[in-house]
C-alpha positions as CSV (number, residue, x, y, z in Angstrom):
1,M,0.9,-2.7,6.3
2,N,2.5,0.5,5.0
3,L,1.0,3.9,5.1
4,A,-0.1,4.0,1.5
5,R,-2.1,0.8,2.0
6,R,-3.6,2.2,5.2
7,T,-4.6,5.4,3.4
8,M,-6.1,3.4,0.5
9,I,-8.2,1.4,3.0
10,I,-9.6,4.6,4.5
11,L,-10.5,5.9,1.1
12,M,-12.0,2.6,0.0
13,I,-14.2,2.6,3.1
14,L,-15.4,6.1,2.3
15,T,-15.8,5.7,-1.5
16,G,-17.1,2.1,-1.5
17,A,-14.3,0.7,-3.6
18,A,-13.3,-2.9,-3.5
19,L,-10.5,-4.3,-1.4
20,S,-7.7,-6.3,-3.3
21,P,-5.1,-8.7,-2.1
22,A,-2.1,-7.2,-0.5
23,G,0.5,-5.8,-2.9
24,P,4.3,-6.3,-2.9
25,A,6.2,-5.4,0.3
26,L,9.7,-5.0,-1.0
27,A,10.3,-6.1,-4.6
28,Q,8.9,-7.5,-7.8
29,A,10.7,-10.3,-9.4
30,T,12.6,-9.7,-12.7
31,S,13.4,-12.2,-15.4
32,T,17.0,-11.2,-15.2
33,A,19.0,-14.1,-13.6
34,P,20.8,-12.9,-10.5
35,K,24.5,-12.8,-10.4
36,S,26.4,-14.0,-7.3
37,S,28.0,-11.4,-5.0
38,A,31.4,-12.8,-6.1
39,T,30.5,-11.9,-9.7
40,V,29.5,-8.4,-8.7
41,E,32.7,-7.8,-6.8
42,K,34.8,-9.1,-9.7
43,S,33.0,-6.8,-12.0
44,V,33.5,-3.8,-9.7
45,A,37.2,-4.7,-9.3
46,S,37.7,-4.9,-13.0
47,T,36.7,-1.2,-13.3
48,S,39.0,0.1,-10.6
49,P,42.7,-0.3,-9.7
50,A,43.1,-3.0,-7.0
51,S,44.5,-0.5,-4.6
52,L,41.3,1.6,-4.5
53,P,38.6,0.9,-1.9
54,F,35.3,-0.7,-2.8
55,D,33.3,1.9,-4.8
56,P,29.5,1.9,-3.9
57,V,28.5,3.9,-7.0
58,A,30.5,1.6,-9.3
59,A,29.0,-1.5,-7.6
60,T,25.5,0.0,-8.0
61,E,26.1,0.6,-11.7
62,V,27.2,-3.0,-12.1
63,Y,23.9,-4.2,-10.7
64,V,21.8,-1.8,-12.8
65,A,23.8,-2.8,-16.0
66,R,22.2,-6.2,-15.7
67,L,19.0,-4.8,-17.0
68,T,18.6,-4.6,-20.7
69,P,17.4,-1.3,-22.4
70,E,14.1,-3.1,-23.2
71,Q,13.6,-4.0,-19.6
72,I,14.3,-0.5,-18.4
73,A,11.9,1.0,-21.0
74,K,9.1,-1.4,-20.1
75,S,9.6,-0.7,-16.4
76,D,9.6,3.1,-16.9
77,S,6.5,2.8,-19.1
78,Y,4.6,0.8,-16.5
79,F,5.5,3.0,-13.6
80,E,5.0,6.3,-15.3
81,G,1.6,5.1,-16.5
82,G,0.8,4.8,-12.8
83,Y,1.2,8.6,-12.5
84,W,-1.7,9.0,-14.9
85,L,-3.8,6.4,-13.0
86,I,-3.5,8.5,-9.9
87,L,-5.1,11.4,-11.9
88,W,-7.7,9.3,-13.5
89,N,-8.8,7.7,-10.2
90,F,-9.0,11.2,-8.7
91,L,-11.0,12.6,-11.6
92,L,-13.4,9.6,-11.6
93,T,-14.1,9.7,-7.9
94,S,-14.6,13.5,-8.1
95,A,-16.9,13.1,-11.1
96,L,-19.1,10.4,-9.4
97,S,-19.5,12.6,-6.4
98,L,-20.5,15.6,-8.5
99,I,-23.0,13.6,-10.5
100,L,-24.7,12.4,-7.3
101,L,-24.9,15.9,-6.0
102,T,-25.8,18.0,-9.0
103,T,-28.4,15.6,-10.4
104,G,-30.1,15.3,-7.0
105,L,-29.6,11.6,-7.1
106,S,-28.0,11.6,-3.7
107,A,-31.0,13.4,-2.2
108,R,-33.4,10.9,-3.8
109,M,-31.4,8.0,-2.5
110,R,-31.6,9.5,1.0
111,S,-35.4,10.1,0.6
112,L,-35.9,6.5,-0.5
113,A,-34.0,5.2,2.6
114,E,-36.2,7.4,4.8
115,S,-39.4,6.1,3.2
116,V,-38.4,2.4,3.7
117,V,-37.1,2.3,7.2
118,D,-37.7,4.5,10.3
119,Y,-34.5,4.1,12.3
120,R,-31.7,6.5,11.5
121,W,-29.0,4.0,11.6
122,A,-30.9,1.8,9.2
123,Q,-31.6,4.8,6.9
124,T,-27.9,5.5,6.9
125,L,-27.0,1.9,6.1
126,L,-29.6,1.7,3.2
127,F,-28.3,5.0,1.8
128,G,-24.7,3.6,2.0
129,A,-25.7,0.5,0.2
130,Q,-27.1,2.5,-2.7
131,Y,-24.1,4.8,-2.8
132,F,-21.8,1.7,-2.7
133,L,-23.6,0.1,-5.6
134,F,-23.6,3.2,-7.7
135,T,-19.9,4.0,-7.2
136,T,-18.8,0.3,-7.6
137,I,-20.6,-0.2,-10.9
138,L,-19.5,3.0,-12.5
139,S,-15.8,2.7,-11.4
140,F,-15.6,-1.0,-12.3
141,P,-14.4,-0.5,-15.9
142,L,-11.3,1.5,-14.7
143,S,-10.8,-1.1,-12.0
144,V,-10.8,-3.9,-14.6
145,Y,-8.3,-2.1,-16.8
146,E,-6.0,-1.1,-13.9
147,G,-6.1,-4.3,-12.0
148,F,-6.3,-6.9,-14.8
149,F,-5.7,-5.9,-18.4
150,R,-2.9,-3.5,-17.6
151,E,-1.2,-6.1,-15.4
152,Q,-1.6,-8.7,-18.2
153,K,-0.1,-6.3,-20.7
154,Y,3.1,-5.9,-18.7
155,G,3.3,-9.5,-17.8
156,L,2.8,-8.9,-14.1
157,S,-0.3,-11.1,-13.6
158,N,-0.7,-14.9,-13.5
159,Q,-4.5,-14.8,-13.2
160,T,-7.3,-15.5,-15.6
161,L,-10.0,-12.9,-15.8
162,G,-12.4,-15.3,-14.0
163,A,-10.0,-15.7,-11.1
164,W,-9.4,-12.0,-10.9
165,L,-13.2,-11.3,-10.9
166,G,-13.7,-13.9,-8.1
167,E,-11.2,-12.1,-5.9
168,Q,-12.8,-8.8,-6.7
169,A,-16.1,-10.2,-5.6
170,I,-14.6,-11.1,-2.2
171,G,-13.0,-7.7,-1.9
172,I,-16.3,-5.9,-2.8
173,A,-18.1,-7.9,-0.1
174,I,-15.4,-7.0,2.5
175,G,-15.5,-3.4,1.4
176,A,-19.3,-3.3,1.6
177,A,-19.2,-4.7,5.2
178,L,-16.5,-2.3,6.3
179,G,-18.1,0.6,4.5
180,G,-21.4,0.0,6.1
181,I,-19.8,0.0,9.6
182,A,-17.8,3.1,8.8
183,I,-20.8,5.1,7.4
184,M,-23.0,4.2,10.4
185,I,-20.2,5.3,12.8
186,L,-19.5,8.5,10.9
187,Y,-23.2,9.7,10.8
188,A,-23.8,8.7,14.4
189,I,-20.9,11.1,15.2
190,L,-22.3,13.8,12.9
191,R,-25.7,13.7,14.5
192,R,-24.4,14.0,18.0
193,V,-21.2,16.2,17.7
194,K,-21.9,18.7,15.1
195,Q,-19.1,21.3,15.9
196,T,-16.1,19.0,16.6
197,W,-17.2,16.1,14.5
198,W,-14.0,16.2,12.5
199,I,-11.9,15.3,15.6
200,W,-14.1,12.4,16.6
201,A,-14.3,11.2,13.0
202,S,-10.5,11.0,12.9
203,V,-10.4,9.1,16.1
204,A,-13.1,6.6,14.9
205,S,-11.4,6.2,11.5
206,L,-8.1,5.3,13.1
207,A,-9.8,3.0,15.6
208,L,-11.5,1.1,12.8
209,L,-8.4,1.0,10.8
210,F,-6.4,-0.4,13.7
211,V,-9.0,-3.2,14.2
212,V,-8.9,-4.0,10.5
213,S,-5.0,-4.1,10.6
214,A,-5.1,-6.4,13.6
215,L,-7.7,-8.8,12.1
216,A,-6.4,-8.8,8.5
217,P,-3.6,-11.3,8.8
218,V,-5.9,-13.9,10.4
219,Y,-9.3,-13.3,8.9
220,I,-8.9,-11.3,5.7
221,A,-5.7,-12.3,4.0
222,P,-6.6,-16.0,4.0
223,L,-9.7,-15.2,1.9
224,F,-7.3,-14.4,-1.0
225,N,-4.4,-16.8,-0.4
226,T,-3.7,-20.1,1.3
227,Y,-1.2,-19.8,4.2
228,H,0.8,-22.7,5.7
229,T,3.8,-22.9,7.9
230,L,7.3,-22.9,6.4
231,D,8.8,-26.3,7.2
232,D,12.1,-26.1,5.4
233,A,14.5,-25.6,8.3
234,K,17.3,-24.3,6.1
235,I,15.1,-21.3,5.3
236,R,12.9,-21.1,8.4
237,D,15.5,-21.3,11.1
238,P,17.6,-18.3,10.0
239,I,14.5,-16.2,9.8
240,L,13.4,-17.2,13.3
241,S,16.9,-16.6,14.6
242,L,16.7,-13.1,13.2
243,A,13.3,-12.7,14.9
244,R,14.6,-13.9,18.3
245,A,17.7,-11.7,18.0
246,N,15.4,-8.7,17.6
247,R,12.8,-9.6,20.2
248,I,10.0,-10.4,17.7
249,P,7.6,-12.9,19.4
250,A,7.2,-15.3,16.4
251,R,7.4,-19.1,16.6
252,E,6.4,-19.8,13.0
253,V,7.0,-18.4,9.6
254,Y,4.1,-18.6,7.1
255,V,4.2,-19.0,3.3
256,F,1.3,-17.9,1.1
257,D,0.6,-18.8,-2.6
258,A,0.9,-15.3,-4.2
259,S,2.2,-17.0,-7.4
260,K,-1.4,-17.7,-8.4
261,Q,-1.9,-14.0,-8.7
262,S,1.4,-12.6,-9.9
263,K,5.2,-13.0,-10.0
264,R,5.7,-10.3,-7.4
265,V,8.1,-11.1,-4.5
266,S,6.6,-10.2,-1.2
267,A,7.0,-10.6,2.5
268,N,5.6,-8.9,5.6
269,V,5.5,-8.8,9.4
270,S,1.8,-8.0,9.8
271,G,-0.8,-7.7,12.4
272,A,-1.0,-6.0,15.8
273,L,-1.2,-7.0,19.4
274,G,-1.8,-10.8,19.5
275,T,-2.2,-11.3,15.7
276,M,1.4,-10.6,14.6
277,R,2.8,-13.0,12.1
278,I,5.8,-13.3,9.8
279,S,4.8,-14.2,6.2
280,L,6.5,-14.5,2.9
281,N,5.2,-15.6,-0.5
282,D,6.2,-18.5,-2.6
283,N,7.7,-16.3,-5.3
284,L,10.3,-15.1,-2.8
285,L,11.2,-18.7,-2.1
286,D,11.2,-19.8,-5.7
287,R,13.0,-16.8,-7.3
288,C,15.4,-15.5,-4.8
289,S,18.6,-16.7,-3.1
290,L,18.7,-17.5,0.6
291,A,20.7,-14.3,1.1
292,S,17.9,-12.3,-0.6
293,V,15.3,-14.0,1.5
294,R,17.2,-13.3,4.7
295,A,17.7,-9.6,3.6
296,V,14.0,-9.1,2.7
297,M,12.8,-10.7,6.0
298,A,15.2,-8.5,8.0
299,H,13.8,-5.4,6.3
300,E,10.2,-6.5,7.2
301,M,11.2,-7.2,10.8
302,G,12.6,-3.6,10.9
303,H,9.1,-2.3,10.5
304,Y,8.0,-4.3,13.5
305,V,11.0,-3.5,15.7
306,M,10.8,0.3,14.9
307,N,7.1,0.3,15.7
308,H,6.2,1.6,12.2
309,V,2.6,0.3,12.6
310,Y,2.0,2.5,15.6
311,K,4.1,5.5,14.4
312,G,2.2,5.2,11.1
313,F,-1.1,5.4,12.9
314,L,0.0,8.6,14.7
315,E,1.2,10.1,11.4
316,M,-1.9,9.1,9.5
317,G,-3.9,10.4,12.4
318,L,-2.5,13.9,12.0
319,V,-3.0,13.7,8.2
320,L,-6.6,12.6,8.7
321,T,-7.4,15.1,11.4
322,I,-6.3,17.9,9.1
323,G,-8.3,16.4,6.2
324,F,-11.5,16.2,8.3
325,A,-10.9,19.7,9.6
326,F,-10.7,20.9,6.0
327,C,-13.8,18.9,5.1
328,A,-15.7,20.5,8.0
329,W,-14.6,24.0,7.0
330,A,-15.4,23.6,3.3
331,F,-18.6,21.5,3.7
332,D,-20.5,24.2,5.6
333,R,-19.5,26.9,3.1
334,I,-20.5,24.9,0.1
335,V,-23.8,23.7,1.5
336,A,-24.7,27.2,2.4
337,R,-24.5,28.1,-1.3
338,R,-25.5,24.9,-3.1
339,G,-27.2,22.7,-0.4
340,A,-30.8,23.7,-1.3
341,A,-30.2,23.0,-5.0
342,W,-28.6,19.6,-4.2
343,G,-31.1,18.7,-1.5
344,V,-28.5,18.4,1.2
345,R,-29.8,19.6,4.5
346,S,-26.8,19.6,6.8
347,I,-23.6,17.8,7.7
348,A,-25.7,15.1,9.4
349,D,-27.6,14.4,6.2
350,P,-26.4,11.2,4.4
351,A,-27.2,12.9,1.1
352,G,-24.0,15.0,1.8
353,L,-21.8,11.9,1.8
354,P,-20.7,12.5,-1.8
355,L,-19.5,16.0,-0.9
356,I,-17.5,14.6,2.1
357,V,-15.9,12.1,-0.2
358,L,-15.2,14.8,-2.8
359,L,-13.5,17.0,-0.3
360,L,-11.4,14.2,1.2
361,T,-10.5,13.0,-2.3
362,V,-9.2,16.5,-3.2
363,Y,-7.3,16.7,0.0
364,M,-5.7,13.3,-0.3
365,F,-4.8,13.9,-3.9
366,V,-3.0,17.1,-2.9
367,M,-1.3,15.3,0.0
368,T,0.0,12.5,-2.2
369,P,3.7,13.7,-1.9
370,V,3.3,14.0,1.9
371,T,1.8,10.5,2.5
372,N,4.2,8.9,0.0
373,S,7.1,10.6,1.8
374,I,5.9,9.4,5.2
375,T,5.8,5.8,4.0
376,R,9.1,6.1,2.1
377,T,10.8,7.4,5.2
378,E,9.7,4.3,7.1
379,E,10.9,2.1,4.3
380,I,14.3,3.8,4.3
381,E,14.6,3.2,8.0
382,A,13.6,-0.5,7.6
383,D,16.2,-0.8,4.8
384,A,18.9,0.4,7.2
385,F,17.7,-1.9,9.9
386,G,17.6,-4.9,7.6
387,L,21.1,-4.4,6.3
388,N,22.5,-4.2,9.9
389,A,20.4,-7.2,11.1
390,A,21.0,-9.6,8.2
391,R,24.3,-8.3,6.9
392,E,23.4,-9.4,3.4
393,P,24.1,-6.3,1.2
394,D,24.3,-8.2,-2.0
395,G,21.2,-10.2,-1.2
396,F,19.4,-7.0,-0.5
397,A,20.7,-5.4,-3.7
398,E,19.5,-8.5,-5.7
399,A,16.0,-8.2,-4.2
400,A,16.0,-4.4,-4.9
401,L,16.9,-5.0,-8.5
402,M,13.7,-7.0,-8.8
403,L,11.8,-3.8,-8.5
404,S,12.7,-3.1,-12.1
405,E,9.8,-5.1,-13.4
406,Y,7.2,-2.8,-12.1
407,R,9.0,0.3,-10.7
408,K,11.1,2.8,-12.4
409,M,14.7,2.1,-11.2
410,H,16.3,5.5,-11.4
411,P,13.8,8.4,-11.1
412,G,14.6,12.1,-10.7
413,K,14.8,13.5,-7.2
414,W,11.4,15.2,-7.2
415,E,9.8,12.3,-9.1
416,E,10.8,10.0,-6.3
417,I,9.5,12.5,-3.6
418,V,6.1,12.9,-5.3
419,F,5.3,9.4,-6.6
420,Y,7.3,6.8,-4.7
421,D,6.1,5.3,-1.4
422,H,9.3,3.2,-1.3
423,P,12.8,4.2,-2.2
424,S,13.7,3.6,-5.8
425,G,15.5,0.4,-6.7
426,Y,18.7,2.4,-7.6
427,N,18.8,4.2,-4.2
428,R,18.2,0.9,-2.4
429,I,21.1,-0.8,-4.2
430,L,23.3,2.3,-3.5
431,T,22.3,2.1,0.1
432,A,23.3,-1.6,0.2
433,M,26.6,-1.0,-1.5
434,T,27.4,1.9,0.7
435,W,26.8,-0.3,3.8
436,K,29.0,-2.9,2.2
437,A,31.8,-0.4,1.6
438,E,31.6,0.9,5.2
439,N,31.7,-2.7,6.6
440,Q,34.5,-4.0,4.5
441,P,37.3,-5.4,6.8
442,S,39.7,-2.9,5.2
443,A,37.4,0.1,5.5
444,A,39.0,3.1,7.3
445,H,37.0,4.6,10.2
């Protein structure tokens, strides 16, 4: 699970949004038929004198030239539209928080919970249920557009509206359960540790997130997809050989039916402690060459070998701690001015939850380039590991080219830094071709 996904889960727990099936790990399939590596080498050779060494830039351009102008325009439109969705989601979450505060609705929800039950934990849970219901209903139209209609428009979804709504119902139920636990823990901390609550809230958030990450492959992911062991020895044995060579304790490879949801190619090495498993989706098997499958799986193994799960938790822990510290600083100052009008008594009052969400939403919105860059750095490291482990540069390039259906292939430098939580398809292909150039038998070292 990458950092962006971990961040999203934290925000979903706090804002009451629904969980969705896991997204693509490396690439999204494209309708362009892949050329063989021999065809690519022939194309590169035809552009340069035979005496010149292999040119990584020229080889990259050959791959990119396989995309038509229409495909590039469609990809750019889809991905650049995502920039606006970041803004609209930020504005919607902020607006809902302000509505709850300024209308006094949050205070009335708190008072209702206090009038119904006596125990504080139960009051917090009942308030959380009201908050969850309010935010889920009012944010649902944007969720339907973003998750279904927009995906249908760009040809990225295989689901009917009914199937999509069914999965959203499952995600909402999971989100409600996790959200209830998170809110009860948060306010238990706020009632007991009022000065340094932001430190303990960070620790508790990471602990809960770690538990969810460990349980997700076994208990959550199967709610959205059917998993079975990969029995084709021609595909399975090379993957397990890669795993053994890199000291990954896996005896099986699992396949899941992502094709019922989309055409996206995906694979992962997920879980923690005793729940680790290697999984790939049926789109990867159906739409990619064996070289690409091997390259993708080596990339995913790189995350495991380089302990990106645990490093990511440390990095996210720092981001969250700073965020909660900002929240603690700003909350007291805002409530001192507006708390009486809003009916918010103190930091330990559940009626102040929309303000906490608002402050964290603003913080995470500003931190988007930072969190994206943290994840993108991990992906770059896994790319390098995968190339060295699988030694399939053309297979990796073909998989990276598949990003073109849903991710802009060749962004500007700052565009990639701000908006990309993975390297762009162009840079991934260039990395693969550079590796290939440096590992040619005739390469000078």
